[in-house]
C-alpha positions in Angstrom: -77.0 -160.9 -19.7 -74.2 -163.0 -17.9 -70.9 -163.5 -19.3 -69.3 -166.9 -19.4 -66.7 -167.6 -16.6 -63.1 -168.2 -17.5 -63.3 -171.8 -16.3 -66.4 -172.5 -18.4 -64.7 -171.2 -21.5 -61.6 -173.3 -20.7 -63.8 -176.4 -20.2 -65.5 -175.4 -23.5 -62.3 -175.2 -25.5 -61.0 -178.6 -24.1 -64.3 -180.3 -25.1 -64.2 -178.6 -28.4 -60.5 -179.9 -29.1 -61.4 -183.5 -28.1 -64.3 -183.7 -30.3 -62.3 -182.1 -33.3 -59.6 -184.9 -32.7 -62.3 -187.6 -32.3 -63.7 -186.5 -35.7 -60.3 -186.8 -37.1 -60.5 -190.6 -35.9 -63.7 -191.1 -37.6 -62.3 -189.5 -40.7 -59.3 -191.7 -40.8 -61.3 -194.8 -40.0 -63.6 -194.1 -43.2 -60.9 -193.2 -45.6 -59.0 -196.5 -44.7 -62.0 -198.5 -45.5 -62.5 -199.8 -42.0 -65.8 -200.3 -40.2 -66.5 -197.3 -38.0 -68.4 -199.2 -35.2 -65.7 -200.4 -33.0 -63.5 -197.0 -33.0 -66.8 -195.2 -32.4 -67.7 -197.1 -29.6 -64.1 -196.7 -27.8 -64.5 -192.9 -28.4 -68.1 -192.9 -27.1 -67.0 -194.9 -23.9 -64.0 -192.6 -23.3 -65.8 -189.2 -23.9 -68.8 -190.4 -21.7 -66.4 -191.1 -18.9 -64.4 -187.9 -19.3 -67.2 -185.5 -20.1 -70.2 -186.6 -18.0 -70.9 -183.4 -15.8 -70.0 -184.0 -12.1 -73.1 -182.6 -10.8 -75.2 -185.3 -12.6 -72.8 -188.1 -12.4 -73.9 -191.2 -10.2 -72.1 -192.0 -7.2 -71.1 -195.3 -8.5 -69.4 -193.9 -11.3 -66.0 -193.5 -9.3 -62.8 -192.1 -10.9 -61.4 -195.8 -10.8 -64.3 -197.0 -13.1 -64.2 -194.0 -15.3 -60.4 -194.3 -16.0 -60.2 -198.2 -16.1 -63.3 -199.1 -18.3 -62.2 -196.9 -21.4 -58.7 -198.3 -21.1 -59.8 -201.9 -21.1 -62.3 -201.3 -23.9 -59.3 -199.8 -26.1 -57.1 -202.6 -25.2 -60.0 -205.1 -26.4 -60.0 -203.1 -29.5 -56.4 -203.7 -30.2 -56.4 -207.2 -29.2 -59.4 -207.8 -31.7 -57.5 -205.9 -34.4 -54.5 -208.4 -33.8 -56.5 -211.5 -33.7 -59.3 -211.0 -36.0 -58.6 -208.6 -39.2 -54.9 -207.9 -38.6 -55.4 -204.1 -38.8 -57.4 -201.4 -37.3 -56.9 -197.5 -37.1 -56.1 -195.3 -34.3 -56.0 -191.6 -34.2 -55.2 -188.5 -32.1 -58.7 -188.5 -30.4 -58.4 -191.7 -28.8 -54.7 -190.9 -27.7 -55.8 -187.5 -26.3 -58.9 -189.1 -24.4 -56.7 -191.9 -22.8 -54.2 -189.1 -21.8 -56.9 -187.1 -20.2 -58.3 -190.3 -18.5 -54.6 -190.9 -17.2 -54.7 -187.4 -15.7 -57.9 -188.0 -14.0 -56.7 -191.2 -12.6 -53.5 -189.9 -11.1 -55.2 -186.9 -9.6 -58.4 -188.3 -8.4 -58.2 -191.9 -7.8 -57.3 -193.3 -4.3 -53.5 -194.0 -4.1 -53.4 -197.7 -4.9 -56.1 -197.3 -7.8 -54.3 -194.4 -9.1 -51.5 -196.7 -9.9 -53.5 -199.4 -11.3 -55.6 -197.2 -13.5 -52.9 -195.0 -14.7 -50.9 -198.0 -15.9 -53.9 -199.3 -17.7 -54.3 -195.8 -19.4 -50.6 -195.9 -20.1 -50.8 -199.4 -21.5 -53.8 -198.6 -23.8 -52.0 -195.7 -25.2 -48.7 -197.7 -25.7 -50.5 -200.8 -27.3 -52.1 -198.6 -30.4 -49.3 -199.1 -32.7 -49.8 -202.9 -32.4 -53.0 -202.5 -34.7 -50.9 -201.5 -37.4 -48.2 -204.2 -36.8 -48.1 -205.0 -40.6 -47.6 -201.5 -41.9 -45.2 -200.0 -39.2 -41.6 -200.7 -39.0 -39.7 -201.4 -35.8 -38.3 -197.8 -35.8 -41.8 -196.3 -36.2 -43.2 -198.3 -33.5 -40.2 -197.4 -31.3 -40.7 -193.7 -31.8 -44.4 -194.0 -31.0 -43.7 -195.6 -27.9 -41.2 -192.9 -26.9 -43.5 -190.0 -27.8 -46.3 -191.8 -25.9 -44.1 -192.3 -22.9 -43.1 -188.7 -23.1 -46.6 -187.3 -23.1 -47.9 -189.6 -20.6 -44.9 -188.7 -18.1 -45.8 -185.1 -18.6 -49.4 -185.6 -18.0 -48.8 -187.8 -15.1 -46.4 -185.3 -13.5 -48.9 -182.5 -14.0 -51.5 -184.5 -12.5 -49.4 -185.7 -9.4 -48.2 -182.0 -8.9 -51.9 -180.7 -8.8 -52.7 -183.8 -6.4 -49.9 -182.7 -4.0 -51.2 -179.1 -4.0 -54.8 -180.6 -3.2 -53.2 -182.6 -0.5 -51.3 -179.7 0.9 -54.3 -177.5 0.9 -56.6 -180.4 2.6 -53.6 -180.5 5.4 -53.7 -176.5 5.6 -57.4 -176.4 6.0 -57.6 -179.2 8.7 -54.8 -177.7 10.5 -56.5 -174.2 10.4 -59.8 -175.9 11.5 -57.7 -177.5 14.4 -56.1 -174.3 15.5 -59.6 -172.4 15.1 -61.1 -175.0 17.5 -58.3 -174.8 20.1 -58.9 -171.0 19.8 -62.6 -171.5 20.5 -61.8 -173.8 23.4 -59.6 -171.2 25.0 -62.5 -168.8 24.6 -64.8 -171.0 26.1 -62.5 -171.5 29.1 -62.3 -167.6 29.4 -66.0 -167.2 29.4 -66.8 -170.2 31.9 -63.8 -169.3 34.2 -65.2 -165.6 34.5 -68.7 -166.5 35.2 -68.0 -169.6 37.4 -65.6 -167.4 39.5 -68.3 -164.7 39.8 -70.8 -167.3 40.7 -68.3 -168.5 43.6 -67.8 -165.0 44.9 -71.5 -164.2 44.9 -72.2 -167.4 46.6 -69.9 -166.8 49.7 -71.4 -163.4 49.8 -75.0 -164.9 49.7 -73.7 -167.3 52.6 -72.5 -164.3 54.8 -75.8 -162.3 54.0 -78.0 -165.3 54.9 -77.3 -164.6 58.5 -76.9 -160.8 58.6 -79.1 -159.5 55.8 -81.4 -162.0 54.5 -83.8 -159.3 53.0 -81.0 -158.2 50.8 -80.2 -161.8 49.3 -82.5 -161.5 46.2 -80.3 -159.1 44.2 -77.2 -161.5 44.9 -79.1 -164.5 43.9 -80.2 -162.9 40.7 -76.7 -162.2 39.9 -75.7 -165.8 40.5 -78.7 -166.7 38.2 -77.5 -164.5 35.6 -74.0 -165.5 35.7 -74.9 -169.2 35.4 -77.2 -168.5 32.5 -74.6 -166.5 30.7 -71.9 -169.4 31.3 -74.4 -171.9 30.0 -75.3 -169.8 26.9 -71.6 -169.5 26.2 -70.9 -173.2 26.5 -73.9 -173.9 24.1 -72.6 -171.3 21.5 -69.2 -172.8 21.8 -70.2 -176.3 21.5 -72.3 -175.6 18.5 -69.2 -173.9 16.7 -67.4 -177.1 17.6 -69.8 -179.3 15.9 -70.0 -177.2 13.0 -66.7 -175.2 12.2 -68.7 -173.4 9.2 -70.7 -171.4 11.6 -68.1 -169.2 12.6 -70.2 -166.3 13.2 -71.6 -168.0 16.4 -68.1 -167.9 18.0 -68.5 -165.9 21.5 -65.9 -163.4 21.1 -66.4 -159.8 22.7 -66.3 -156.3 21.7 -66.1 -152.9 23.2 -69.8 -153.1 23.8 -69.5 -156.3 25.7 -66.8 -154.7 27.9 -69.7 -152.5 29.3 -71.7 -155.7 30.0 -68.6 -157.2 31.8 -68.6 -154.2 33.9 -72.1 -154.1 34.8 -72.1 -157.7 35.8 -68.9 -157.5 37.9 -70.1 -154.9 40.2 -71.6 -156.1 43.6 -72.5 -154.9 47.1 -68.7 -154.7 48.1 -66.9 -153.8 45.0 -67.6 -150.6 43.0 -66.5 -150.8 39.2 -66.4 -147.9 37.0 -65.8 -147.7 33.1 -64.2 -144.8 31.5 -64.3 -145.1 27.9 -62.6 -141.9 27.1 -64.3 -141.3 23.8 -63.3 -144.5 22.2 -65.4 -145.2 19.2 -67.1 -148.5 18.4 -65.7 -148.9 14.9 -62.2 -150.2 15.8 -60.9 -153.2 14.2 -62.8 -156.2 15.2 -59.5 -158.2 16.2 -58.5 -155.1 18.6 -61.9 -154.9 20.1 -62.1 -158.7 20.8 -58.4 -158.6 22.4 -59.4 -155.5 24.4 -62.4 -157.5 25.6 -60.2 -160.5 26.6 -57.8 -158.2 28.7 -60.7 -156.8 30.7 -62.3 -160.0 31.3 -59.0 -161.8 32.4 -58.2 -158.8 34.6 -61.6 -158.8 36.4 -61.3 -162.5 36.9 -58.0 -162.0 38.4 -59.4 -159.4 40.8 -62.1 -161.9 41.8 -59.5 -164.6 42.4 -56.6 -162.7 44.0 -58.0 -159.3 45.3 -61.6 -160.1 46.6 -60.8 -157.3 49.2 -60.7 -154.6 46.5 -63.5 -151.8 47.0 -63.0 -150.1 43.9 -61.9 -151.3 40.3 -61.3 -148.9 37.3 -61.6 -149.8 33.8 -60.3 -147.3 31.5 -60.1 -147.2 27.6 -58.4 -144.6 25.6 -56.7 -143.4 22.4 -53.0 -142.3 22.7 -51.0 -141.4 19.5 -52.9 -144.0 17.3 -53.0 -146.9 19.8 -55.8 -148.2 21.8 -55.0 -148.5 25.6 -56.8 -150.5 28.1 -56.2 -150.8 31.8 -57.8 -152.3 34.7 -56.8 -151.3 38.1 -57.8 -152.1 41.7 -57.2 -151.0 45.2 -56.9 -154.6 46.7 -54.3 -155.8 49.1 -54.2 -159.4 47.7 -56.7 -161.0 50.2 -59.0 -163.4 48.8 -61.2 -165.7 50.5 -61.3 -168.2 47.4 -60.4 -171.7 47.9 -56.8 -172.5 46.4 -58.5 -174.8 43.7 -60.4 -171.7 42.3 -57.1 -169.5 41.9 -56.4 -171.2 38.5 -52.9 -172.3 37.1 -51.5 -168.9 36.4 -51.5 -169.2 32.8 -54.2 -166.7 32.1 -52.0 -163.6 31.6 -49.5 -165.9 29.5 -52.1 -166.7 27.0 -53.3 -163.0 27.2 -49.9 -161.6 26.3 -49.4 -164.0 23.3 -52.8 -162.7 22.0 -51.9 -159.0 22.6 -48.3 -159.2 21.1 -49.8 -161.3 18.1 -51.5 -158.0 17.3 -48.3 -155.8 17.7 -49.5 -154.7 21.2 -48.0 -154.5 24.7 -49.1 -156.0 28.0 -48.0 -155.0 31.4 -49.3 -156.2 34.7 -48.0 -155.3 38.2 -48.6 -153.7 41.5 -49.7 -150.0 41.8 -48.0 -147.4 43.8 -49.1 -147.8 47.5 -51.4 -150.9 47.0 -53.5 -152.7 44.4 -52.8 -153.9 41.0 -53.0 -152.8 37.3 -53.1 -154.6 34.0 -52.6 -152.4 31.1 -52.5 -153.2 27.3 -51.9 -151.0 24.3 -52.9 -151.8 20.6 -51.8 -150.4 17.4 -54.9 -149.2 15.4 -53.1 -149.7 12.0 -50.2 -151.9 10.8 -47.0 -151.0 11.9 
């Protein structure tokens, strides 16, 4: 048997209190010898607008309509009391309902309508003493108006504060979604740049082999086909996430297993790529695995761009004093047959360093002793 939620209990308590206060209104009306029809109609309209379940509420019953109509009905009741029978009761139930509707108007109505509907509800509350115009003294009427203004001010202030919190939450969510989409776009750039660079290199190899080793072209063409297929798949996944940001599980981030795939696809007839995992387990924090994947991906892409003459590339993963170390080293001398336009803008390592340092890690990149280049990163595996 399920227990009631705190929100459901609170709502039930509010509804019970409103109904109890409305019953006081009906009792006052009967004790005063007045007809119960008009007060009951005013209360029924207000309670219906206030308590109609949101799940069953029709779209045409907007917050403007819900808050303005009961106020107008109350004002008409007050006007009829002044012009017809010179007297009509009011009680705490009607006041409470109108104050609740004032809260709804300020918090949920569109900005301009919030002012209009809020003023209508306030006017309906402050006009009620006019029904007792013959019985109330000016001091009593003034006291009621002051109390009504204080209560209405407190209710409106609370509603405005909660509305500001709603607005700030909406802005924060929108900004978070924007930042996430920018990160996804950066991921798309990394994936596509990696695969397209590989396609370009293998295409150049295929052109050279077409005249010297035509019988060995098939593996190279298969590699081109695989890289193009993976690039298209990455773009489809990313575009799908950009169209529906809720499908975050489709975001094409990598992990340690993805590093093995990168190494396998990177090797070719000229370059030999080896991976040394050094006993690193697969259960490392996901954000660390994703960052390590980016380090290897960016480093291998830079090897293709700037050191196509490298014959050996070594990717090493290891654990060192509670830190994951990732290094990619090559023996190239900086020779690259790629066109200048394919070399990129030089911002890959800048963005990569931001990603690594955001996790408390360190990134270094520079020439090796003798010749070659090494990119090295270290990530803490627990919060420092």
